KEKE-3310 file (N, C-alpha, C; in steps of 0.2 Angstrom, whole numbers, plus 5000, padded with zeros to 4 digits):
npx = (5067:5071:5078:5077:5083:5083:5088:5082:5083:5078:5081:5074:5079:5094:5097:5093:5101:5110:5113:5107:5118:5130:5126:5130:5140:5151:5153:5144:5132:5116:5105:5105:5095:5092:5089:5096:5090:5089:5084:5070:5056:5037:5036:5045:5057:5071:5069:5071:5078:5079:5092:5104:5105:5105:5115:5112:5118:5117:5126:5134:5137:5134:5137:5128:5128:5123:5127:5127:5139:5145:5149:5167:5171:5181:5180:5185:5191:5177:5170:5177:5177:5162:5160:5170:5163:5147:5153:5159:5145:5134:5144:5145:5130:5123:5131:5133:5145:5155:5155:5160:5157:5150:5153:5146:5146:5134:5135:5139:5133:5128:5119:5123:5122:5111:5108:5101:5091:5093:5082)
npy = (5080:5081:5068:5064:5050:5043:5034:5030:5023:5018:5022:5013:5000:5001:4998:4989:4980:4985:4978:4964:4961:4965:4952:4944:4943:4931:4930:4939:4942:4948:4963:4976:4991:5010:5009:5001:4987:4971:4967:4963:4958:4954:4939:4936:4936:4946:4960:4970:4982:4989:4994:5001:5012:5025:5041:5046:5055:5061:5051:5044:5037:5034:5024:5017:5005:4996:4983:4967:4955:4937:4929:4925:4931:4938:4957:4968:4960:4958:4969:4975:4967:4969:4981:4981:4969:4977:4988:4985:4976:4985:4992:4984:4980:4994:5002:5014:5026:5022:5030:5030:5016:5016:5006:5002:4992:4986:4975:4958:4942:4931:4920:4904:4893:4882:4868:4862:4845:4833:4823)
npz = (4801:4816:4827:4846:4852:4869:4885:4898:4915:4930:4947:4957:4948:4949:4961:4963:4957:4962:4975:4972:4968:4978:4988:4980:4985:4996:5010:5016:5023:5026:5019:5024:5034:5036:5047:5053:5054:5049:5029:5026:5017:5019:5017:5020:5012:5006:5002:4987:4983:4998:5011:4999:4992:4980:4971:4957:4943:4929:4919:4928:4944:4962:4976:4989:5002:5014:5025:5034:5040:5039:5053:5055:5043:5036:5040:5032:5021:5012:5010:5003:4993:4988:4986:4975:4967:4966:4961:4946:4939:4938:4930:4918:4915:4916:4909:4916:4925:4938:4952:4966:4979:4996:5005:5022:5036:5047:5058:5059:5057:5067:5065:5060:5045:5038:5030:5018:5017:5007:4996)
capx = (5064:5077:5077:5086:5083:5088:5087:5081:5088:5074:5085:5075:5085:5102:5096:5091:5107:5117:5107:5110:5129:5131:5122:5133:5147:5153:5153:5139:5124:5109:5108:5100:5091:5097:5089:5100:5084:5086:5078:5065:5047:5032:5038:5053:5062:5076:5067:5078:5080:5081:5098:5103:5104:5111:5114:5111:5120:5121:5130:5138:5133:5136:5129:5130:5126:5124:5129:5129:5144:5144:5153:5173:5176:5189:5175:5189:5189:5171:5168:5180:5176:5154:5163:5172:5157:5142:5154:5159:5140:5133:5146:5143:5123:5119:5133:5136:5146:5149:5160:5160:5153:5154:5148:5144:5146:5131:5137:5140:5127:5130:5117:5122:5120:5106:5110:5096:5096:5091:5079)
capy = (5080:5078:5063:5061:5043:5043:5029:5032:5017:5018:5021:5008:4996:5001:4999:4982:4977:4984:4973:4960:4959:4964:4950:4938:4939:4926:4932:4943:4937:4952:4969:4982:4998:5016:5009:4994:4980:4966:4970:4958:4958:4950:4933:4934:4937:4952:4966:4971:4987:4992:4993:5003:5020:5029:5043:5048:5062:5061:5044:5040:5034:5033:5019:5017:5002:4992:4976:4963:4949:4931:4928:4920:4931:4946:4959:4972:4958:4954:4974:4976:4962:4971:4987:4978:4966:4981:4991:4979:4973:4992:4998:4981:4979:4999:5006:5020:5025:5021:5033:5028:5009:5015:4998:5000:4984:4988:4970:4955:4939:4925:4914:4897:4891:4878:4865:4857:4838:4830:4818)
capz = (4806:4822:4834:4850:4856:4876:4890:4907:4919:4935:4952:4956:4945:4947:4967:4964:4953:4968:4980:4970:4967:4986:4992:4976:4989:5000:5017:5014:5029:5020:5020:5031:5032:5036:5055:5059:5052:5041:5025:5021:5016:5025:5016:5023:5008:5005:5000:4983:4984:5002:5009:4994:4993:4974:4966:4951:4937:4921:4918:4933:4951:4968:4979:4998:5006:5025:5028:5037:5035:5044:5057:5051:5037:5037:5036:5026:5012:5012:5008:4997:4986:4989:4982:4966:4962:4962:4952:4940:4940:4935:4925:4913:4917:4913:4908:4919:4927:4945:4956:4970:4982:5001:5011:5029:5039:5051:5060:5060:5060:5070:5064:5055:5041:5040:5025:5015:5017:4999:4997)
cpx = (5068:5076:5079:5080:5086:5085:5087:5081:5085:5081:5084:5080:5092:5101:5096:5101:5112:5114:5110:5117:5132:5131:5124:5139:5147:5157:5148:5132:5116:5111:5106:5098:5093:5097:5095:5094:5086:5082:5074:5057:5043:5033:5044:5059:5067:5069:5072:5080:5083:5087:5102:5106:5111:5108:5115:5113:5122:5121:5135:5133:5136:5132:5133:5124:5126:5123:5129:5134:5146:5150:5156:5174:5177:5183:5179:5188:5183:5169:5170:5179:5166:5156:5162:5166:5149:5147:5156:5152:5138:5136:5144:5135:5120:5125:5136:5141:5152:5157:5163:5156:5157:5148:5150:5141:5142:5132:5137:5137:5132:5126:5121:5116:5114:5106:5102:5098:5093:5088:5082)
cpy = (5078:5076:5062:5055:5045:5039:5031:5026:5018:5016:5015:5003:4996:5001:4987:4978:4977:4979:4965:4956:4962:4956:4942:4937:4936:4930:4939:4939:4940:4960:4974:4988:5002:5011:5006:4989:4979:4966:4962:4958:4953:4942:4934:4937:4943:4956:4970:4976:4994:4989:4995:5011:5020:5036:5044:5054:5062:5053:5043:5042:5035:5028:5017:5011:4999:4986:4971:4957:4944:4931:4924:4922:4937:4949:4965:4969:4959:4963:4977:4975:4966:4974:4986:4975:4970:4986:4989:4976:4978:4991:4990:4983:4985:5001:5012:5021:5025:5024:5034:5021:5009:5010:5004:4996:4986:4981:4964:4949:4933:4919:4909:4896:4886:4873:4861:4850:4838:4823:4811)
cpz = (4812:4827:4841:4852:4866:4881:4897:4912:4925:4940:4952:4954:4948:4956:4965:4960:4958:4971:4978:4972:4975:4991:4986:4983:4991:5006:5020:5017:5023:5021:5024:5033:5038:5047:5057:5057:5049:5037:5025:5020:5019:5025:5017:5019:5008:5001:4992:4982:4992:5004:5006:4995:4985:4974:4961:4947:4933:4921:4922:4943:4957:4971:4986:4999:5010:5024:5033:5036:5043:5045:5056:5046:5039:5034:5030:5021:5010:5010:5003:4993:4985:4984:4975:4962:4959:4960:4943:4936:4936:4932:4917:4912:4914:4908:4909:4922:4932:4949:4961:4974:4990:5002:5020:5031:5047:5055:5056:5063:5059:5070:5059:5053:5040:5031:5025:5013:5010:4999:4993)
residu = (MET:ASN:VAL:LYS:ASN:SER:ILE:HIS:ILE:ALA:GLU:GLU:VAL:VAL:ALA:SER:VAL:ALA:SER:LEU:ALA:ALA:CYS:GLU:VAL:ASP:GLY:VAL:SER:SER:LEU:MET:SER:ALA:GLY:GLY:ALA:GLN:ILE:SER:ASP:ARG:ARG:GLY:LYS:ARG:ALA:PRO:THR:LYS:GLY:VAL:LYS:ILE:GLN:ILE:THR:ASP:ASP:THR:ALA:VAL:ILE:ASP:VAL:ILE:LEU:LEU:VAL:LYS:TYR:GLY:TYR:ASN:VAL:ARG:THR:VAL:ALA:GLU:LYS:VAL:GLN:GLU:ASN:ILE:LYS:GLN:THR:LEU:GLU:SER:MET:THR:GLY:MET:THR:VAL:ILE:ALA:VAL:ASN:VAL:ARG:VAL:GLY:GLY:ILE:SER:LEU:LYS:LYS:GLU:THR:LYS:LYS:LYS:SER:LYS)
# end
């Protein structure tokens, strides 16, 4: 009996990993939808697969991401770090080959970070 094993990773999983990898980069404020709206769900938390478009063919992936960069950060440097982090994270976690990570900076976030008070 000849049995072929296969593993399929859902596009939503790949998109979630890419989204989390993008948001780990210092200088990224949030991801955006293609329409330009900042992504969040009804509770105000970021929706993990929005703002990321995935194209998977066999074991290769092309990632498109739209993000907001925090004011005061070098936009090009942040975008390059996002590309690198998404590529390394996806290849490490999924075994896929990432052909391209296309980053579109949709804007600059001007809101100031609020620090939590320690009790």
